[in-house]
N, C-alpha and C positions, 0 to 999 in steps of 0.2 A: 503500622501506618494504615489508615483506612483507604478504601478503594479510590474515592474521589481525590484525596490528597495525593496518592500515588500517581494517578493519571494526570493530575495537575502538574506534578513534578516532571513527568514524562513529557507533557506538552511543552513545558518551559524548556526542557533540555532540547527538544526537537526544534523549538523556535530559535534557540541559540545556534543549532546545527544547520538550520535551513540554508539552502543555496538557491541562487536564482535560476539555475538550470541544472539538469541532470547530466553528469559526466560519465565517462567510461572508467572502468576500474581494471586493475591488473590482476584481478582474482583468478585463481587457478581452478581448472576443472577437477572435481574430485567426486568419488562415490557415484560414478555413472552420470554425472552431470554433463551437460553439453552446452555449447555456446550457440546463440542464435546469430542470424546475419547482422544484427545490430550490436553484437558483443555481449549481450546479457547472458548470464548463466541460468539454465533451467535444470532443476533436479526433481525427480519423482520420489515421493515418500508413500508409505502404505496408507496414511490417513492424514486428516487435517490436524490431528493431535501431535503428529510427528513433524517437527520443524526440519528444514533442510540443513545439511552439514555446512553449507556455505555461510551459515550464521554463527558457526562455532567460534570464530575469531572476531566477531563483530562486537561493538559496544552494547551494553545492556539495553539502552534506549532503542536501539535498532531491533534487537530481538523482541523487545516488548511491542514495538509497532507491528511486527510480523504476527505475534500472538493475537493482538487485538484485531488485525486484519483477518486472521483465520476465524476468530469468534464472530466477526461481522461481515463475512464474505458475501452473503446474500444482500445485505444493505449496500455494500460497496459496489455491487453491480449497477446500482442506481445513482451512484455518485461519480461525477466526472473528475478527472485529474487535470490540473492546470499547469503541468510542467512542460508540455509539448510532446509528451510520449504518444499521443494519438497520431501525430504525423511522423515522428521519428521512429517509433517502435510498433505502430499499428494497434496500440491499446484501445480498448472500447470503453473502459471505466477505470476507476481507481483500484478496483480489485486486481486488474491485470498487472499492476505495478508490483504485486506480491504473489499472486496466484494466477498462473496462466490458464489452468483448467482443473476442475474437480471431475474426475472420471466416474462413470457409472458404478465401478466397483469400490468407490470410496477413496481410491488413491488420488494424490494431489501432485500436479506439476507446478512447482514453485518457480518464481522468477526473482532474480537478484536485483532487478532494476531499483526497487525501493531502498536497497541498502546504500545507494549513492545519491538519494534525492530527498532533501528536506521537505520539499513541497508535497511529494507523495506521502511521506510519513505524517506530516501535519494534517493533511486531509483525512487520512485513515484514523488517526487518533482523535481528532475533533469529531468526526462522524460517530465513532464509538462512544465518546463521552456524551454527545447529544442523544444518542439512542438510550444510553443509561439514564438520562434525565427524562425519558418518556416521550421524546419527540418522534413524530412519524417520519417515514422515509422521505415524503414530500417536503416536510418542514426542514429536514436536515439538508436536502438538496437545495432548497431555496436559500438557506443560510450559507452553504458552501459557495453557491453561485454568486451571491452578493459579496462575499468576502474576497473572492478571487477574480471578480469581473474585470478589474483593471490592474495593470502592472504585472500580469502573468501571461503565459502563453495561451494559445487557443486551447479550449477544453477538448477532451476526448468526446467522440460522438455518442454520448450516453443518453438513452431515452429517459424522459421524465417519468418518475414513478406515479402511479395513479393514486 
């Protein structure tokens, strides 16, 4: 299956999975993971190529969304999330729904917020697809803002890319 068709299939699956708000999960802490005050699980791995163990029992489309978020982490820092996580979890961009922090040594603190939120996953996958189509960060941001401007929660406080 070619890349575009695969991502189209993932986007369709995510659209079907989408929820109007992000809920809490009964996921268990494992492999040194810890829960934040909001109930999200965060887990550190050695690099961006190593996905967290909390994805082991998740559906393939969720693991794919995390892989795409990892591949486009820099872009997602410029893309807001519209699920309400800016206010409920203190997220600054869509990247934080998947990745809390990329440390100077290359290790990554992953966040499981995106595993429970179709809006988060849709934004990440769509942003990745638009990047693959050659769109700039600013163009992608404008498309995401226009798509989610009504009917969704207040966006994260994400600066506009230049």
